[in-house]
PDB file with SEQRES, HELIX, SHEET and CRYST1 records, atoms N, CA, C and O in Angstrom:
SEQRES   1 A   70  UNK UNK UNK UNK UNK UNK UNK UNK UNK UNK UNK UNK UNK          
SEQRES   2 A   70  UNK UNK UNK UNK UNK UNK UNK UNK UNK UNK UNK UNK UNK          
SEQRES   3 A   70  UNK UNK UNK UNK UNK UNK UNK UNK UNK UNK UNK UNK UNK          
SEQRES   4 A   70  UNK UNK UNK UNK UNK UNK UNK UNK UNK UNK UNK UNK UNK          
SEQRES   5 A   70  UNK UNK UNK UNK UNK UNK UNK UNK UNK UNK UNK UNK UNK          
SEQRES   6 A   70  UNK UNK UNK UNK UNK                                          
HELIX    1 AA1 UNK A    3  UNK A    7  1                                   5    
HELIX    2 AA2 UNK A   14  UNK A   36  1                                  23    
HELIX    3 AA3 UNK A   40  UNK A   54  1                                  15    
HELIX    4 AA4 UNK A   58  UNK A   69  1                                  12    
CRYST1    1.000    1.000    1.000  90.00  90.00  90.00 P 1           1          
ATOM      1  N   UNK A   1      26.799 -16.261   7.443  1.00  0.00           N  
ATOM      2  CA  UNK A   1      25.720 -16.629   6.471  1.00  0.00           C  
ATOM      3  C   UNK A   1      25.173 -18.006   6.930  1.00  0.00           C  
ATOM      4  O   UNK A   1      25.942 -18.931   7.194  1.00  0.00           O  
ATOM      5  N   UNK A   2      23.873 -18.115   7.014  1.00  0.00           N  
ATOM      6  CA  UNK A   2      23.275 -19.393   7.367  1.00  0.00           C  
ATOM      7  C   UNK A   2      23.322 -20.395   6.183  1.00  0.00           C  
ATOM      8  O   UNK A   2      23.604 -20.020   5.045  1.00  0.00           O  
ATOM      9  N   UNK A   3      23.064 -21.553   6.464  1.00  0.00           N  
ATOM     10  CA  UNK A   3      23.015 -22.624   5.558  1.00  0.00           C  
ATOM     11  C   UNK A   3      21.906 -22.413   4.528  1.00  0.00           C  
ATOM     12  O   UNK A   3      22.120 -22.709   3.352  1.00  0.00           O  
ATOM     13  N   UNK A   4      20.810 -21.946   4.891  1.00  0.00           N  
ATOM     14  CA  UNK A   4      19.648 -21.635   4.112  1.00  0.00           C  
ATOM     15  C   UNK A   4      20.031 -20.553   3.047  1.00  0.00           C  
ATOM     16  O   UNK A   4      19.709 -20.650   1.863  1.00  0.00           O  
ATOM     17  N   UNK A   5      20.659 -19.639   3.512  1.00  0.00           N  
ATOM     18  CA  UNK A   5      21.158 -18.380   2.727  1.00  0.00           C  
ATOM     19  C   UNK A   5      22.191 -18.916   1.712  1.00  0.00           C  
ATOM     20  O   UNK A   5      22.160 -18.495   0.556  1.00  0.00           O  
ATOM     21  N   UNK A   6      23.074 -19.799   2.087  1.00  0.00           N  
ATOM     22  CA  UNK A   6      24.104 -20.295   1.200  1.00  0.00           C  
ATOM     23  C   UNK A   6      23.548 -21.187   0.224  1.00  0.00           C  
ATOM     24  O   UNK A   6      24.151 -21.329  -0.839  1.00  0.00           O  
ATOM     25  N   UNK A   7      22.445 -21.829   0.447  1.00  0.00           N  
ATOM     26  CA  UNK A   7      21.968 -22.769  -0.489  1.00  0.00           C  
ATOM     27  C   UNK A   7      20.832 -22.097  -1.395  1.00  0.00           C  
ATOM     28  O   UNK A   7      20.326 -22.749  -2.309  1.00  0.00           O  
ATOM     29  N   UNK A   8      20.491 -20.943  -1.159  1.00  0.00           N  
ATOM     30  CA  UNK A   8      19.466 -20.330  -1.926  1.00  0.00           C  
ATOM     31  C   UNK A   8      19.814 -20.218  -3.440  1.00  0.00           C  
ATOM     32  O   UNK A   8      20.859 -19.663  -3.779  1.00  0.00           O  
ATOM     33  N   UNK A   9      18.999 -20.709  -4.302  1.00  0.00           N  
ATOM     34  CA  UNK A   9      19.273 -20.563  -5.690  1.00  0.00           C  
ATOM     35  C   UNK A   9      19.950 -21.763  -6.312  1.00  0.00           C  
ATOM     36  O   UNK A   9      20.116 -21.811  -7.531  1.00  0.00           O  
ATOM     37  N   UNK A  10      20.360 -22.774  -5.472  1.00  0.00           N  
ATOM     38  CA  UNK A  10      21.069 -23.892  -5.871  1.00  0.00           C  
ATOM     39  C   UNK A  10      19.989 -25.096  -5.923  1.00  0.00           C  
ATOM     40  O   UNK A  10      18.973 -25.091  -5.227  1.00  0.00           O  
ATOM     41  N   UNK A  11      20.288 -26.014  -6.728  1.00  0.00           N  
ATOM     42  CA  UNK A  11      19.397 -27.168  -6.883  1.00  0.00           C  
ATOM     43  C   UNK A  11      19.399 -27.886  -5.628  1.00  0.00           C  
ATOM     44  O   UNK A  11      20.438 -27.909  -4.968  1.00  0.00           O  
ATOM     45  N   UNK A  12      18.257 -28.531  -5.183  1.00  0.00           N  
ATOM     46  CA  UNK A  12      18.101 -29.233  -3.930  1.00  0.00           C  
ATOM     47  C   UNK A  12      18.989 -30.401  -3.880  1.00  0.00           C  
ATOM     48  O   UNK A  12      19.169 -31.078  -4.892  1.00  0.00           O  
ATOM     49  N   UNK A  13      19.563 -30.681  -2.741  1.00  0.00           N  
ATOM     50  CA  UNK A  13      20.416 -31.907  -2.581  1.00  0.00           C  
ATOM     51  C   UNK A  13      19.445 -33.082  -2.344  1.00  0.00           C  
ATOM     52  O   UNK A  13      18.231 -32.920  -2.218  1.00  0.00           O  
ATOM     53  N   UNK A  14      20.066 -34.274  -2.292  1.00  0.00           N  
ATOM     54  CA  UNK A  14      19.302 -35.570  -2.059  1.00  0.00           C  
ATOM     55  C   UNK A  14      18.796 -35.449  -0.707  1.00  0.00           C  
ATOM     56  O   UNK A  14      17.660 -35.877  -0.502  1.00  0.00           O  
ATOM     57  N   UNK A  15      19.491 -34.903   0.312  1.00  0.00           N  
ATOM     58  CA  UNK A  15      18.814 -34.760   1.656  1.00  0.00           C  
ATOM     59  C   UNK A  15      17.647 -33.774   1.733  1.00  0.00           C  
ATOM     60  O   UNK A  15      16.644 -34.008   2.408  1.00  0.00           O  
ATOM     61  N   UNK A  16      17.822 -32.657   1.010  1.00  0.00           N  
ATOM     62  CA  UNK A  16      16.608 -31.724   0.875  1.00  0.00           C  
ATOM     63  C   UNK A  16      15.424 -32.408   0.200  1.00  0.00           C  
ATOM     64  O   UNK A  16      14.290 -32.195   0.627  1.00  0.00           O  
ATOM     65  N   UNK A  17      15.620 -33.163  -0.763  1.00  0.00           N  
ATOM     66  CA  UNK A  17      14.492 -33.883  -1.441  1.00  0.00           C  
ATOM     67  C   UNK A  17      13.932 -34.873  -0.535  1.00  0.00           C  
ATOM     68  O   UNK A  17      12.721 -35.089  -0.568  1.00  0.00           O  
ATOM     69  N   UNK A  18      14.748 -35.541   0.331  1.00  0.00           N  
ATOM     70  CA  UNK A  18      14.205 -36.487   1.265  1.00  0.00           C  
ATOM     71  C   UNK A  18      13.366 -35.910   2.276  1.00  0.00           C  
ATOM     72  O   UNK A  18      12.359 -36.489   2.682  1.00  0.00           O  
ATOM     73  N   UNK A  19      13.762 -34.733   2.720  1.00  0.00           N  
ATOM     74  CA  UNK A  19      12.951 -33.963   3.638  1.00  0.00           C  
ATOM     75  C   UNK A  19      11.663 -33.469   3.056  1.00  0.00           C  
ATOM     76  O   UNK A  19      10.642 -33.460   3.744  1.00  0.00           O  
ATOM     77  N   UNK A  20      11.673 -33.058   1.813  1.00  0.00           N  
ATOM     78  CA  UNK A  20      10.439 -32.624   1.093  1.00  0.00           C  
ATOM     79  C   UNK A  20       9.549 -33.871   1.005  1.00  0.00           C  
ATOM     80  O   UNK A  20       8.374 -33.809   1.368  1.00  0.00           O  
ATOM     81  N   UNK A  21      10.103 -35.032   0.518  1.00  0.00           N  
ATOM     82  CA  UNK A  21       9.478 -36.249   0.365  1.00  0.00           C  
ATOM     83  C   UNK A  21       8.728 -36.637   1.673  1.00  0.00           C  
ATOM     84  O   UNK A  21       7.555 -37.009   1.632  1.00  0.00           O  
ATOM     85  N   UNK A  22       9.384 -36.549   2.758  1.00  0.00           N  
ATOM     86  CA  UNK A  22       8.883 -36.979   4.064  1.00  0.00           C  
ATOM     87  C   UNK A  22       7.667 -35.997   4.386  1.00  0.00           C  
ATOM     88  O   UNK A  22       6.611 -36.432   4.846  1.00  0.00           O  
ATOM     89  N   UNK A  23       7.870 -34.715   4.129  1.00  0.00           N  
ATOM     90  CA  UNK A  23       6.700 -33.743   4.359  1.00  0.00           C  
ATOM     91  C   UNK A  23       5.533 -34.167   3.544  1.00  0.00           C  
ATOM     92  O   UNK A  23       4.431 -34.249   4.086  1.00  0.00           O  
ATOM     93  N   UNK A  24       5.694 -34.456   2.220  1.00  0.00           N  
ATOM     94  CA  UNK A  24       4.545 -34.932   1.413  1.00  0.00           C  
ATOM     95  C   UNK A  24       3.887 -36.168   1.966  1.00  0.00           C  
ATOM     96  O   UNK A  24       2.659 -36.233   2.019  1.00  0.00           O  
ATOM     97  N   UNK A  25       4.617 -37.098   2.357  1.00  0.00           N  
ATOM     98  CA  UNK A  25       4.085 -38.367   2.919  1.00  0.00           C  
ATOM     99  C   UNK A  25       3.393 -38.023   4.198  1.00  0.00           C  
ATOM    100  O   UNK A  25       2.317 -38.588   4.395  1.00  0.00           O  
ATOM    101  N   UNK A  26       3.842 -37.175   5.112  1.00  0.00           N  
ATOM    102  CA  UNK A  26       3.221 -36.958   6.264  1.00  0.00           C  
ATOM    103  C   UNK A  26       1.889 -36.114   6.056  1.00  0.00           C  
ATOM    104  O   UNK A  26       0.927 -36.326   6.796  1.00  0.00           O  
ATOM    105  N   UNK A  27       1.838 -35.236   5.134  1.00  0.00           N  
ATOM    106  CA  UNK A  27       0.703 -34.508   4.771  1.00  0.00           C  
ATOM    107  C   UNK A  27      -0.402 -35.493   4.202  1.00  0.00           C  
ATOM    108  O   UNK A  27      -1.582 -35.378   4.531  1.00  0.00           O  
ATOM    109  N   UNK A  28       0.049 -36.463   3.331  1.00  0.00           N  
ATOM    110  CA  UNK A  28      -0.912 -37.426   2.661  1.00  0.00           C  
ATOM    111  C   UNK A  28      -1.480 -38.260   3.878  1.00  0.00           C  
ATOM    112  O   UNK A  28      -2.686 -38.489   3.974  1.00  0.00           O  
ATOM    113  N   UNK A  29      -0.616 -38.673   4.741  1.00  0.00           N  
ATOM    114  CA  UNK A  29      -1.101 -39.488   5.871  1.00  0.00           C  
ATOM    115  C   UNK A  29      -2.111 -38.824   6.658  1.00  0.00           C  
ATOM    116  O   UNK A  29      -3.102 -39.452   7.033  1.00  0.00           O  
ATOM    117  N   UNK A  30      -1.929 -37.510   6.962  1.00  0.00           N  
ATOM    118  CA  UNK A  30      -2.834 -36.749   7.750  1.00  0.00           C  
ATOM    119  C   UNK A  30      -4.188 -36.555   7.071  1.00  0.00           C  
ATOM    120  O   UNK A  30      -5.259 -36.582   7.677  1.00  0.00           O  
ATOM    121  N   UNK A  31      -4.041 -36.347   5.703  1.00  0.00           N  
ATOM    122  CA  UNK A  31      -5.333 -36.174   4.941  1.00  0.00           C  
ATOM    123  C   UNK A  31      -6.118 -37.410   4.956  1.00  0.00           C  
ATOM    124  O   UNK A  31      -7.333 -37.335   5.136  1.00  0.00           O  
ATOM    125  N   UNK A  32      -5.470 -38.682   4.763  1.00  0.00           N  
ATOM    126  CA  UNK A  32      -6.218 -39.906   4.890  1.00  0.00           C  
ATOM    127  C   UNK A  32      -6.684 -40.251   6.216  1.00  0.00           C  
ATOM    128  O   UNK A  32      -7.761 -40.831   6.352  1.00  0.00           O  
ATOM    129  N   UNK A  33      -5.888 -39.911   7.300  1.00  0.00           N  
ATOM    130  CA  UNK A  33      -6.379 -40.167   8.632  1.00  0.00           C  
ATOM    131  C   UNK A  33      -7.604 -39.354   8.957  1.00  0.00           C  
ATOM    132  O   UNK A  33      -8.535 -39.832   9.605  1.00  0.00           O  
ATOM    133  N   UNK A  34      -7.593 -38.143   8.508  1.00  0.00           N  
ATOM    134  CA  UNK A  34      -8.771 -37.315   8.770  1.00  0.00           C  
ATOM    135  C   UNK A  34      -9.984 -37.766   7.986  1.00  0.00           C  
ATOM    136  O   UNK A  34     -11.051 -37.933   8.576  1.00  0.00           O  
ATOM    137  N   UNK A  35      -9.866 -37.978   6.631  1.00  0.00           N  
ATOM    138  CA  UNK A  35     -10.854 -38.424   5.769  1.00  0.00           C  
ATOM    139  C   UNK A  35     -11.515 -39.723   6.200  1.00  0.00           C  
ATOM    140  O   UNK A  35     -12.742 -39.826   6.184  1.00  0.00           O  
ATOM    141  N   UNK A  36     -10.777 -40.646   6.556  1.00  0.00           N  
ATOM    142  CA  UNK A  36     -11.211 -41.975   6.893  1.00  0.00           C  
ATOM    143  C   UNK A  36     -11.191 -42.370   8.299  1.00  0.00           C  
ATOM    144  O   UNK A  36     -11.429 -43.543   8.588  1.00  0.00           O  
ATOM    145  N   UNK A  37     -10.929 -41.500   9.205  1.00  0.00           N  
ATOM    146  CA  UNK A  37     -10.919 -41.746  10.557  1.00  0.00           C  
ATOM    147  C   UNK A  37      -9.803 -42.822  10.967  1.00  0.00           C  
ATOM    148  O   UNK A  37     -10.073 -43.772  11.702  1.00  0.00           O  
ATOM    149  N   UNK A  38      -8.665 -42.621  10.490  1.00  0.00           N  
ATOM    150  CA  UNK A  38      -7.571 -43.668  10.569  1.00  0.00           C  
ATOM    151  C   UNK A  38      -6.672 -43.105  11.651  1.00  0.00           C  
ATOM    152  O   UNK A  38      -6.682 -41.910  11.945  1.00  0.00           O  
ATOM    153  N   UNK A  39      -5.831 -44.081  12.282  1.00  0.00           N  
ATOM    154  CA  UNK A  39      -4.693 -43.685  12.967  1.00  0.00           C  
ATOM    155  C   UNK A  39      -3.496 -43.416  12.016  1.00  0.00           C  
ATOM    156  O   UNK A  39      -3.525 -43.836  10.859  1.00  0.00           O  
ATOM    157  N   UNK A  40      -2.460 -42.724  12.498  1.00  0.00           N  
ATOM    158  CA  UNK A  40      -1.342 -42.376  11.651  1.00  0.00           C  
ATOM    159  C   UNK A  40      -0.793 -43.738  11.194  1.00  0.00           C  
ATOM    160  O   UNK A  40      -0.408 -43.762  10.025  1.00  0.00           O  
ATOM    161  N   UNK A  41      -0.699 -44.744  11.818  1.00  0.00           N  
ATOM    162  CA  UNK A  41      -0.119 -46.010  11.427  1.00  0.00           C  
ATOM    163  C   UNK A  41      -0.987 -46.555  10.377  1.00  0.00           C  
ATOM    164  O   UNK A  41      -0.471 -46.947   9.330  1.00  0.00           O  
ATOM    165  N   UNK A  42      -2.258 -46.617  10.558  1.00  0.00           N  
ATOM    166  CA  UNK A  42      -3.150 -47.120   9.462  1.00  0.00           C  
ATOM    167  C   UNK A  42      -3.097 -46.341   8.158  1.00  0.00           C  
ATOM    168  O   UNK A  42      -3.250 -46.942   7.095  1.00  0.00           O  
ATOM    169  N   UNK A  43      -2.886 -45.020   8.191  1.00  0.00           N  
ATOM    170  CA  UNK A  43      -2.917 -44.223   7.061  1.00  0.00           C  
ATOM    171  C   UNK A  43      -1.627 -44.477   6.312  1.00  0.00           C  
ATOM    172  O   UNK A  43      -1.571 -44.510   5.083  1.00  0.00           O  
ATOM    173  N   UNK A  44      -0.505 -44.669   7.185  1.00  0.00           N  
ATOM    174  CA  UNK A  44       0.741 -44.968   6.492  1.00  0.00           C  
ATOM    175  C   UNK A  44       0.725 -46.401   5.877  1.00  0.00           C  
ATOM    176  O   UNK A  44       1.338 -46.604   4.829  1.00  0.00           O  
ATOM    177  N   UNK A  45       0.134 -47.263   6.416  1.00  0.00           N  
ATOM    178  CA  UNK A  45      -0.016 -48.602   5.770  1.00  0.00           C  
ATOM    179  C   UNK A  45      -0.912 -48.640   4.605  1.00  0.00           C  
ATOM    180  O   UNK A  45      -0.781 -49.483   3.718  1.00  0.00           O  
ATOM    181  N   UNK A  46      -1.849 -47.704   4.600  1.00  0.00           N  
ATOM    182  CA  UNK A  46      -2.697 -47.638   3.412  1.00  0.00           C  
ATOM    183  C   UNK A  46      -1.796 -46.987   2.239  1.00  0.00           C  
ATOM    184  O   UNK A  46      -1.896 -47.425   1.093  1.00  0.00           O  
ATOM    185  N   UNK A  47      -1.026 -46.065   2.513  1.00  0.00           N  
ATOM    186  CA  UNK A  47      -0.147 -45.427   1.501  1.00  0.00           C  
ATOM    187  C   UNK A  47       0.854 -46.490   0.978  1.00  0.00           C  
ATOM    188  O   UNK A  47       1.098 -46.562  -0.226  1.00  0.00           O  
ATOM    189  N   UNK A  48       1.455 -47.346   1.915  1.00  0.00           N  
ATOM    190  CA  UNK A  48       2.324 -48.365   1.524  1.00  0.00           C  
ATOM    191  C   UNK A  48       1.657 -49.425   0.604  1.00  0.00           C  
ATOM    192  O   UNK A  48       2.235 -49.842  -0.400  1.00  0.00           O  
ATOM    193  N   UNK A  49       0.438 -49.840   0.974  1.00  0.00           N  
ATOM    194  CA  UNK A  49      -0.281 -50.791   0.106  1.00  0.00           C  
ATOM    195  C   UNK A  49      -0.654 -50.339  -1.142  1.00  0.00           C  
ATOM    196  O   UNK A  49      -0.617 -51.109  -2.102  1.00  0.00           O  
ATOM    197  N   UNK A  50      -1.069 -48.999  -1.278  1.00  0.00           N  
ATOM    198  CA  UNK A  50      -1.287 -48.346  -2.568  1.00  0.00           C  
ATOM    199  C   UNK A  50       0.002 -48.456  -3.349  1.00  0.00           C  
ATOM    200  O   UNK A  50      -0.105 -48.847  -4.511  1.00  0.00           O  
ATOM    201  N   UNK A  51       1.205 -48.169  -2.886  1.00  0.00           N  
ATOM    202  CA  UNK A  51       2.366 -48.111  -3.587  1.00  0.00           C  
ATOM    203  C   UNK A  51       2.781 -49.402  -4.062  1.00  0.00           C  
ATOM    204  O   UNK A  51       3.244 -49.543  -5.195  1.00  0.00           O  
ATOM    205  N   UNK A  52       2.620 -50.468  -3.153  1.00  0.00           N  
ATOM    206  CA  UNK A  52       3.052 -51.672  -3.546  1.00  0.00           C  
ATOM    207  C   UNK A  52       2.109 -52.369  -4.614  1.00  0.00           C  
ATOM    208  O   UNK A  52       2.583 -53.053  -5.521  1.00  0.00           O  
ATOM    209  N   UNK A  53       0.857 -52.174  -4.468  1.00  0.00           N  
ATOM    210  CA  UNK A  53      -0.156 -52.683  -5.442  1.00  0.00           C  
ATOM    211  C   UNK A  53      -0.077 -52.085  -6.819  1.00  0.00           C  
ATOM    212  O   UNK A  53      -0.424 -52.693  -7.832  1.00  0.00           O  
ATOM    213  N   UNK A  54       0.389 -50.886  -6.802  1.00  0.00           N  
ATOM    214  CA  UNK A  54       0.438 -50.174  -8.113  1.00  0.00           C  
ATOM    215  C   UNK A  54       1.832 -50.063  -8.698  1.00  0.00           C  
ATOM    216  O   UNK A  54       1.986 -49.627  -9.839  1.00  0.00           O  
ATOM    217  N   UNK A  55       2.883 -50.459  -7.919  1.00  0.00           N  
ATOM    218  CA  UNK A  55       4.346 -50.220  -8.372  1.00  0.00           C  
ATOM    219  C   UNK A  55       4.650 -48.861  -8.590  1.00  0.00           C  
ATOM    220  O   UNK A  55       5.486 -48.554  -9.440  1.00  0.00           O  
ATOM    221  N   UNK A  56       3.981 -47.899  -7.822  1.00  0.00           N  
ATOM    222  CA  UNK A  56       4.264 -46.613  -7.899  1.00  0.00           C  
ATOM    223  C   UNK A  56       4.947 -46.038  -6.680  1.00  0.00           C  
ATOM    224  O   UNK A  56       4.431 -46.268  -5.586  1.00  0.00           O  
ATOM    225  N   UNK A  57       6.033 -45.327  -6.743  1.00  0.00           N  
ATOM    226  CA  UNK A  57       6.693 -44.839  -5.538  1.00  0.00           C  
ATOM    227  C   UNK A  57       5.791 -44.217  -4.502  1.00  0.00           C  
ATOM    228  O   UNK A  57       4.808 -43.543  -4.808  1.00  0.00           O  
ATOM    229  N   UNK A  58       6.162 -44.469  -3.268  1.00  0.00           N  
ATOM    230  CA  UNK A  58       5.331 -43.843  -2.166  1.00  0.00           C  
ATOM    231  C   UNK A  58       5.094 -42.314  -2.311  1.00  0.00           C  
ATOM    232  O   UNK A  58       3.983 -41.802  -2.170  1.00  0.00           O  
ATOM    233  N   UNK A  59       6.176 -41.659  -2.591  1.00  0.00           N  
ATOM    234  CA  UNK A  59       6.097 -40.221  -2.676  1.00  0.00           C  
ATOM    235  C   UNK A  59       5.150 -39.726  -3.868  1.00  0.00           C  
ATOM    236  O   UNK A  59       4.507 -38.685  -3.735  1.00  0.00           O  
ATOM    237  N   UNK A  60       5.085 -40.410  -4.907  1.00  0.00           N  
ATOM    238  CA  UNK A  60       4.179 -40.262  -6.028  1.00  0.00           C  
ATOM    239  C   UNK A  60       2.773 -40.397  -5.649  1.00  0.00           C  
ATOM    240  O   UNK A  60       1.917 -39.572  -5.967  1.00  0.00           O  
ATOM    241  N   UNK A  61       2.537 -41.518  -4.922  1.00  0.00           N  
ATOM    242  CA  UNK A  61       1.192 -41.838  -4.311  1.00  0.00           C  
ATOM    243  C   UNK A  61       0.756 -40.681  -3.437  1.00  0.00           C  
ATOM    244  O   UNK A  61      -0.388 -40.237  -3.530  1.00  0.00           O  
ATOM    245  N   UNK A  62       1.702 -40.150  -2.532  1.00  0.00           N  
ATOM    246  CA  UNK A  62       1.405 -39.059  -1.578  1.00  0.00           C  
ATOM    247  C   UNK A  62       1.047 -37.868  -2.339  1.00  0.00           C  
ATOM    248  O   UNK A  62       0.046 -37.230  -2.012  1.00  0.00           O  
ATOM    249  N   UNK A  63       1.826 -37.482  -3.399  1.00  0.00           N  
ATOM    250  CA  UNK A  63       1.462 -36.314  -4.177  1.00  0.00           C  
ATOM    251  C   UNK A  63       0.128 -36.469  -4.864  1.00  0.00           C  
ATOM    252  O   UNK A  63      -0.615 -35.496  -4.992  1.00  0.00           O  
ATOM    253  N   UNK A  64      -0.177 -37.604  -5.286  1.00  0.00           N  
ATOM    254  CA  UNK A  64      -1.543 -37.768  -5.946  1.00  0.00           C  
ATOM    255  C   UNK A  64      -2.730 -37.617  -5.047  1.00  0.00           C  
ATOM    256  O   UNK A  64      -3.775 -37.058  -5.382  1.00  0.00           O  
ATOM    257  N   UNK A  65      -2.473 -38.201  -3.785  1.00  0.00           N  
ATOM    258  CA  UNK A  65      -3.534 -37.976  -2.782  1.00  0.00           C  
ATOM    259  C   UNK A  65      -3.717 -36.587  -2.315  1.00  0.00           C  
ATOM    260  O   UNK A  65      -4.843 -36.138  -2.097  1.00  0.00           O  
ATOM    261  N   UNK A  66      -2.612 -35.880  -2.152  1.00  0.00           N  
ATOM    262  CA  UNK A  66      -2.688 -34.507  -1.706  1.00  0.00           C  
ATOM    263  C   UNK A  66      -3.409 -33.686  -2.802  1.00  0.00           C  
ATOM    264  O   UNK A  66      -4.321 -32.922  -2.488  1.00  0.00           O  
ATOM    265  N   UNK A  67      -2.995 -33.840  -4.123  1.00  0.00           N  
ATOM    266  CA  UNK A  67      -3.624 -33.154  -5.260  1.00  0.00           C  
ATOM    267  C   UNK A  67      -5.172 -33.461  -5.349  1.00  0.00           C  
ATOM    268  O   UNK A  67      -5.968 -32.571  -5.648  1.00  0.00           O  
ATOM    269  N   UNK A  68      -5.549 -34.705  -5.089  1.00  0.00           N  
ATOM    270  CA  UNK A  68      -7.028 -35.088  -5.223  1.00  0.00           C  
ATOM    271  C   UNK A  68      -7.717 -34.740  -4.079  1.00  0.00           C  
ATOM    272  O   UNK A  68      -8.933 -34.598  -4.201  1.00  0.00           O  
ATOM    273  N   UNK A  69      -7.172 -34.555  -2.901  1.00  0.00           N  
ATOM    274  CA  UNK A  69      -7.953 -34.306  -1.662  1.00  0.00           C  
ATOM    275  C   UNK A  69      -8.039 -32.851  -1.101  1.00  0.00           C  
ATOM    276  O   UNK A  69      -8.724 -32.503  -0.139  1.00  0.00           O  
ATOM    277  N   UNK A  70      -7.224 -32.056  -1.869  1.00  0.00           N  
ATOM    278  CA  UNK A  70      -7.220 -30.585  -1.460  1.00  0.00           C  
ATOM    279  C   UNK A  70      -7.917 -29.798  -2.489  1.00  0.00           C  
ATOM    280  O   UNK A  70      -8.032 -28.579  -2.361  1.00  0.00           O  
TER     281      UNK A  70                                                      
END                                                                             
């Protein structure tokens, strides 16, 4: 039985959530990069600045960007 099959139906672990959060942040970065003609580094920095300026966690900023741009 694979790990994926063994974990099916169980709540996500911290590691799984971290992978999901990374995926969300990567997706938001790519949307920003495409929309504003930025490099990956510039779009990541933009996300970080938004997070710092608003005191909202980076992953929540990423989700908000994804929801508003798709």
